[in-house]
C-alpha positions, 0 to 999 in steps of 0.5 A: 512648113509655114513661116510667120513674122511678127512685126510692127513699126513700134518697139517696146510692145513685148513682141520678142517675148510674144514670139518666145512664149508662142514658140514654147506653146506650139512646142507644148502642143507637139508642133516642131518649131524653128525660131529665127532671130532676125532682129539685129539686136538678138534679144530673142536669142537672149531669152532662149540662151544663157549669156555664156552659150550666146557668147560662145556661138558668137565667138566660135571660129565658124560663128554658129548664127544666122550671120555666120550662115549667110556670111560667105554669100555676103563676102563673095566666097560662096553661098549661104550654108546648106546645113545651117547651125540650129541651136536645139532648145528642146526636143521640139524648138530649134533656134537660128541664132541672132547676131548683132553683125547682122546689122552690117548686111543692111547696105548690101541687102538694100543694093541688091533689091534694085539690082533684082530688077536687072536680072542680076543672079547674085541680087536674087541670091542675097535677097532670098538669103533669109528665105533659103536659110529658113527653108534649109533649117525647117527641112533639117529640123522637120519643122511645122512652123518657123517663127520670125522675130524682126526689129521695129523698122522699115529697113532692108533687113526686115524687108528680106525677112518679111519676104521670106514669110507666109504670114505676118502677125502685128503686135500693138497697143491702144495708143497713138504710136501703135496706130502710126505703126499700123499706118506705116506697116500696112502700106509698106507690106503692100508695097513690098509684096507687089515689088517682089512679085515684079522682081520674081519676073526678072529671075534669070533662067539659069538661077536654080534656087527656089525663090519665096513667094513673099505672100506676107499675108496679114494673119491678124493683130494682137493687143499687147499689155492689156492690164498695163493699158487699163491703168490709164484713164478709161476714156483715153484707153477706149479712144485708142482701142476703138480706132484699131479695127478701122485702121487695120482694115484701111492700112493693113488690109487696104479696105477702103470701100466705106463700109463701117468697121466692127467694134474691137470685141467683134473684129475678126482680125484681132487674135488676142488681148494679152495681159503683160503678167508683170509679176511673172516675167522677172521669175521667168527670166530668172528660171529661163523658161516661159511664164506659163511654165513656172512652178512653186519651186521657181518662187510662184506663190498665192495668186501668182499660181492663178496668174500662171494658169491664166497665162497658159490658157491665154497663150494656148488660145492664141496658139490655136487661133493662129493655127486655125487662120493658117488652116483657113488659108 
């Protein structure tokens, strides 16, 4: 099983919707998917589940969420759940449900990161908590892939989530904020990757748990909300989008050899340009299904039917590219 995190230091890009739709598209292609909602805002869980279901999971005595699964470790009464609760969304999609209470773990995660350098056993258990939870869920669900949604920050929760990931996909838009996000995210990933490798060397010999490798390999970037961006003046749009390949190579891939960067059209690091399909999203939310699965019974009429087909083709192509990149190593 491979784990892919979707991450940028800039919010409001449609990242959560991207993860939601990719999960359904991978399932369409007969892959088994675990989705881990590691953003304390839990918006991804809100896309998959009705409010009543989500409220029940949060209020259950056993708290059938990610936070509930790791709570014994953080409260000092045990370890993470060996069989985490997986909400079955479909035959091929299982959800590790998000929880606003996860934000309370930030300070402990931050403190234990430092203690790993002292060879502290609990520090490693805590720092590897998300990775171990994802591994257990993947095994239980017999998953091919885990998709991880995280918030737009550089804090300890996201560091722990990224350590659990084999690959990272960066959604962005052609604007100043996304470019600055790349400048923040790229060096941070490099720092976290290096720092985790140093900590692995300090693992106590008596600690019998598997630690994640913390590869966090950049898989590429996705330009989001392409049609919305095109409504801006063309000169401004081109100014920002033409800066993306060079900034990605420099900040994320750490390529500083002075070689010229390709154009956006020829950049091997771009995974897709995705439209926002604004007219479809409200119907998809009402029908509680991805945009590319909308039917006339859901209110799709006229040109919207073409939009549904185009949306399907866009996500089908993106899913295939992601799988190809993973196969290539």
